[in-house]
C-alpha positions as CSV (number, residue, x, y, z in Angstrom):
1,E,250.8,103.7,56.8
2,R,248.0,106.3,56.5
3,A,247.0,109.6,58.0
4,L,245.7,109.5,61.6
5,D,242.1,110.6,61.9
6,V,241.4,112.7,65.0
7,V,237.9,113.9,65.8
8,V,237.3,116.5,68.6
9,V,233.7,116.6,69.8
10,G,232.7,120.0,71.3
11,G,232.7,123.4,69.7
12,G,233.3,125.4,72.9
13,A,236.6,127.0,73.9
14,A,238.1,123.7,75.2
15,G,237.3,121.8,72.1
16,T,238.5,124.5,69.8
17,E,241.8,124.9,71.7
18,I,242.3,121.1,71.8
19,A,241.7,120.7,68.0
20,L,244.3,123.5,67.3
21,A,246.8,122.1,69.8
22,V,246.5,118.5,68.3
23,R,247.2,119.9,64.9
24,Q,250.4,121.6,66.1
25,A,251.5,118.6,68.3
26,L,251.1,115.8,65.7
27,E,254.3,115.2,63.8
28,R,252.8,112.5,61.6
29,P,250.3,113.1,58.8
30,A,246.8,113.5,60.3
31,T,243.3,114.9,59.6
32,V,241.7,116.8,62.4
33,T,238.0,117.4,62.6
34,L,236.1,119.5,65.1
35,V,232.4,118.6,65.7
36,A,230.5,121.6,66.9
37,D,226.9,121.0,67.9
38,G,225.3,124.4,68.4
39,G,228.0,126.3,66.5
40,L,231.5,127.3,67.2
41,L,232.2,129.1,70.5
42,P,228.5,129.6,71.4
43,G,227.9,132.6,73.6
44,Q,231.0,134.5,72.5
45,A,231.1,137.6,70.4
46,A,230.8,137.3,66.6
47,G,234.2,138.7,66.0
48,A,235.8,136.0,68.2
49,R,233.9,133.2,66.5
50,H,235.0,134.5,63.0
51,R,238.6,134.6,64.1
52,A,238.3,131.1,65.5
53,E,236.8,129.9,62.2
54,F,239.7,131.5,60.3
55,A,242.2,129.8,62.6
56,L,240.7,126.4,62.0
57,Q,240.8,127.0,58.2
58,R,244.4,128.3,58.5
59,H,245.5,125.0,60.1
60,D,243.4,122.8,57.8
61,I,241.0,121.6,60.5
62,Q,237.5,120.6,59.3
63,L,234.6,122.1,61.1
64,L,231.4,119.9,61.1
65,P,228.1,121.0,62.5
66,G,225.9,118.3,64.2
67,R,225.5,116.3,67.3
68,C,227.6,113.3,68.1
69,T,225.2,110.4,68.5
70,A,227.6,107.5,68.9
71,I,231.3,106.6,68.9
72,E,232.0,103.3,67.2
73,P,235.3,101.6,66.4
74,W,237.1,103.8,63.8
75,H,234.0,106.1,63.4
76,V,232.2,108.9,65.1
77,C,228.5,109.1,64.2
78,L,226.7,112.4,63.6
79,G,223.2,111.0,63.0
80,N,223.4,109.1,59.7
81,L,226.9,110.6,58.9
82,R,229.9,108.4,59.9
83,V,233.2,110.3,60.2
84,A,236.4,108.3,60.1
85,C,238.1,108.4,63.5
86,D,241.1,106.7,65.1
87,V,241.2,109.0,68.1
88,P,238.0,110.6,69.5
89,I,238.5,113.4,72.0
90,I,235.4,114.5,74.0
91,A,235.4,118.2,75.1
92,V,231.7,118.9,75.6
93,G,230.1,121.1,78.3
94,S,229.3,119.9,81.8
95,D,225.9,118.4,82.7
96,A,224.4,118.5,86.2
97,P,225.2,115.3,88.2
98,A,222.3,112.9,88.2
99,W,222.3,112.4,91.9
100,L,221.1,116.0,92.4
101,R,217.6,115.1,91.3
102,A,217.1,113.0,94.4
103,S,218.9,115.4,96.8
104,G,215.9,117.5,97.7
105,L,217.7,120.7,96.8
106,A,216.1,123.3,94.6
107,L,217.3,122.9,91.1
108,D,217.1,125.0,87.9
109,A,215.5,123.7,84.7
110,D,218.7,122.0,83.7
111,G,219.2,120.3,87.1
112,F,221.9,122.5,88.6
113,V,221.7,123.6,92.2
114,S,219.9,126.9,92.4
115,T,221.8,129.5,94.5
116,G,221.5,133.1,95.5
117,P,224.0,136.0,96.0
118,T,225.7,134.4,99.0
119,L,226.2,131.1,97.1
120,Q,223.7,129.3,99.3
121,S,221.1,126.9,98.0
122,T,217.8,128.7,97.6
123,S,216.1,125.9,99.5
124,H,218.7,124.8,102.0
125,P,220.7,127.7,103.5
126,S,223.3,125.3,105.0
127,V,224.3,124.1,101.6
128,F,226.7,126.2,99.5
129,A,227.5,125.6,95.8
130,T,229.4,127.3,93.0
131,G,231.1,126.4,89.7
132,D,229.8,123.6,87.4
133,V,227.3,122.2,89.9
134,S,225.3,125.4,90.4
135,A,223.3,128.1,88.7
136,R,222.6,131.6,90.1
137,A,218.9,132.2,90.3
138,D,219.3,135.9,90.8
139,H,222.1,136.6,88.3
140,P,222.3,134.1,85.4
141,H,225.7,134.0,83.6
142,P,227.6,131.7,81.2
143,R,229.0,128.5,82.7
144,S,232.7,129.5,82.6
145,G,235.8,128.8,84.7
146,V,236.3,132.5,84.9
147,H,233.2,132.9,87.0
148,A,233.9,129.8,89.1
149,V,237.4,131.0,90.0
150,R,236.2,134.4,91.0
151,A,233.4,132.9,93.2
152,G,235.9,130.7,95.0
153,P,237.2,133.2,97.5
154,V,233.7,134.4,98.4
155,L,232.6,130.7,98.8
156,A,235.6,130.1,101.2
157,R,234.8,133.3,103.2
158,N,231.1,132.4,103.5
159,L,231.7,128.8,104.6
160,L,233.8,130.1,107.5
161,G,231.3,132.9,108.1
162,W,228.4,130.4,108.3
163,L,230.3,128.4,110.9
164,R,231.1,131.5,112.9
165,G,227.6,133.0,112.6
166,A,229.1,136.1,110.8
167,R,227.4,138.1,108.1
168,L,227.8,136.5,104.7
169,A,229.3,138.3,101.6
170,H,227.5,138.7,98.3
171,H,229.1,137.7,95.1
172,T,228.3,139.6,91.9
173,P,229.5,138.0,88.7
174,Q,231.2,140.4,86.4
175,R,229.2,141.5,83.3
176,R,232.1,140.9,80.9
177,S,235.0,138.4,81.0
178,L,238.3,138.3,79.3
179,Y,238.7,135.2,77.1
180,L,242.0,134.2,75.6
181,L,241.8,131.3,73.3
182,S,245.1,129.7,72.1
183,T,245.4,128.8,68.4
184,G,248.3,126.4,69.1
185,D,250.9,128.3,67.1
186,G,252.0,130.9,69.7
187,R,249.0,133.1,68.9
188,A,245.8,133.6,70.8
189,I,242.4,135.2,70.2
190,A,241.4,137.8,72.8
191,S,237.8,138.8,73.4
192,W,236.2,141.2,75.8
193,G,232.5,141.8,75.3
194,D,232.0,142.6,71.6
195,F,235.7,143.4,71.1
196,S,238.1,140.8,69.7
197,A,241.7,140.8,68.5
198,E,244.4,138.2,67.6
199,G,248.2,137.9,67.6
200,R,251.3,136.6,69.3
201,W,251.0,139.4,71.9
202,A,247.7,137.7,73.0
203,G,249.5,134.4,73.1
204,R,252.2,135.7,75.4
205,W,249.6,137.4,77.5
206,K,247.7,134.1,77.9
207,D,250.9,132.2,78.8
208,R,251.7,134.7,81.5
209,I,248.2,134.6,83.0
210,D,247.9,130.8,82.9
211,G,251.5,130.3,84.2
212,A,250.8,132.6,87.1
213,F,247.6,130.8,87.9
214,L,249.2,127.4,87.8
215,A,252.2,128.6,89.9
216,R,249.8,129.5,92.7
217,Y,248.7,125.8,92.9
218,G,252.3,124.6,92.8
219,K,252.9,126.7,95.9
220,F,249.9,125.2,97.6
221,D,251.0,121.7,96.7
222,Q,254.5,122.3,98.1
223,A,253.1,123.8,101.3
224,S,250.8,120.7,101.8
225,K,253.7,118.3,101.4
226,K,255.6,120.2,104.2
């Protein structure tokens, strides 16, 4: 009887992609709003942020600055501003698990496990951590799935090495990462350092990379069932 109001909370890559995907997926009339506390795509190059803003405008998605302070029936609250909302989608960044504060492990200022080049805890060498639960004390870098995926093989090698008493490998996060952000219409925004570009070629590139990545886990799943 009326347009569906969808509000996506989170201005990072996940929130931006979800807002654009929702706009393309909904067949009924709808308003889509993206709430971006701290700006759109924080940490990415200015060119990529501008392209993402244009993509939101192109698909008639409203971008609102501000922090989501509450979710109420039929509304999302940004301080004193109440935004109409039938479907809230939360896509904010990860926080450190609360239980880490009582673990005795050395933590960084944000509560993540402090690790070194071998991915060991800086206070407890028998504890290894990477991904969203950790922070490199010697080599700070953005919290991104790209870094977590690349650290995975080193983590696996060092866990086995620790058990065998072997020499542990060092992991050096890459200085720049390739980011491919889908705009939901077959196109994607590519960024590498300060360089950015957009087009259907980038969308096809993203599909190939993501498809190959997921296919690897499909093979692991089939192998485990055997």
